[in-house]
C-alpha positions as CSV (number, residue, x, y, z in Angstrom):
1,M,23.1,63.6,-119.5
2,L,24.4,60.7,-117.5
3,A,22.5,62.0,-114.4
4,L,19.4,62.1,-116.3
5,S,20.1,58.5,-117.8
6,Y,20.2,57.5,-114.4
7,L,17.2,59.0,-113.5
8,H,15.4,56.9,-116.2
9,A,17.2,53.8,-115.7
10,L,15.9,53.6,-111.7
11,P,12.9,52.0,-110.9
12,K,11.8,54.7,-109.0
13,K,12.8,58.3,-109.7
14,N,15.1,59.1,-107.3
15,Y,16.8,62.2,-108.0
16,F,19.5,61.7,-105.2
17,L,20.7,58.6,-106.4
18,A,20.9,59.6,-109.5
19,W,22.9,62.7,-108.8
20,I,25.2,60.0,-106.2
21,L,26.3,57.9,-109.3
22,A,26.7,60.9,-111.6
23,M,29.4,62.2,-109.2
24,L,31.0,58.6,-108.5
25,Y,31.1,58.2,-111.9
26,S,32.8,61.7,-112.6
27,L,34.7,60.5,-109.5
28,T,36.1,57.5,-111.5
29,D,36.9,59.1,-114.6
30,E,39.1,61.5,-112.8
31,Y,41.0,58.9,-111.2
32,H,41.2,57.1,-114.6
33,Q,42.7,60.0,-116.4
34,S,45.5,60.2,-113.8
35,F,46.9,57.0,-115.9
36,V,46.6,58.7,-119.2
37,P,49.4,60.6,-120.5
38,G,49.1,64.1,-121.3
39,R,45.9,64.4,-118.5
40,T,45.6,65.6,-115.4
41,P,43.2,64.7,-112.6
42,S,41.2,67.7,-110.9
43,L,38.3,67.7,-108.3
44,I,37.7,71.2,-109.3
45,D,36.1,69.3,-112.5
46,V,34.5,67.1,-110.3
47,F,32.9,69.2,-107.3
48,V,32.4,72.0,-109.7
49,F,31.7,71.3,-113.4
50,D,30.5,67.6,-113.4
51,N,28.2,68.9,-110.2
52,I,26.9,71.8,-111.8
53,G,25.6,69.8,-115.1
54,A,24.5,67.0,-113.1
55,V,22.5,69.0,-110.8
56,L,21.1,71.5,-113.4
57,T,20.1,68.6,-115.7
58,L,18.4,67.1,-112.8
59,L,17.0,70.6,-111.7
60,F,15.3,71.3,-115.2
61,H,13.9,67.6,-115.5
62,K,12.2,68.2,-112.4
63,R,10.8,71.1,-112.9
64,W,9.4,70.0,-116.7
65,A,8.3,66.7,-114.6
66,D,6.2,68.7,-112.4
67,K,4.5,70.6,-115.2
68,K,3.2,67.2,-117.1
């Protein structure tokens, strides 16, 4: 949903930039987790789970927007 929010905030519908911004936020969130007791940072979270969520959301939006 963050990638979709970025997409709507951009002046032009730039799906690639929205994805990049979501991935950058994900990286900073994992970095933040390294300072929180009981939490561990994981690049798997960034490059697998967060990436899949951002890509699928943007793909569904693109497909839905193209049908209109």
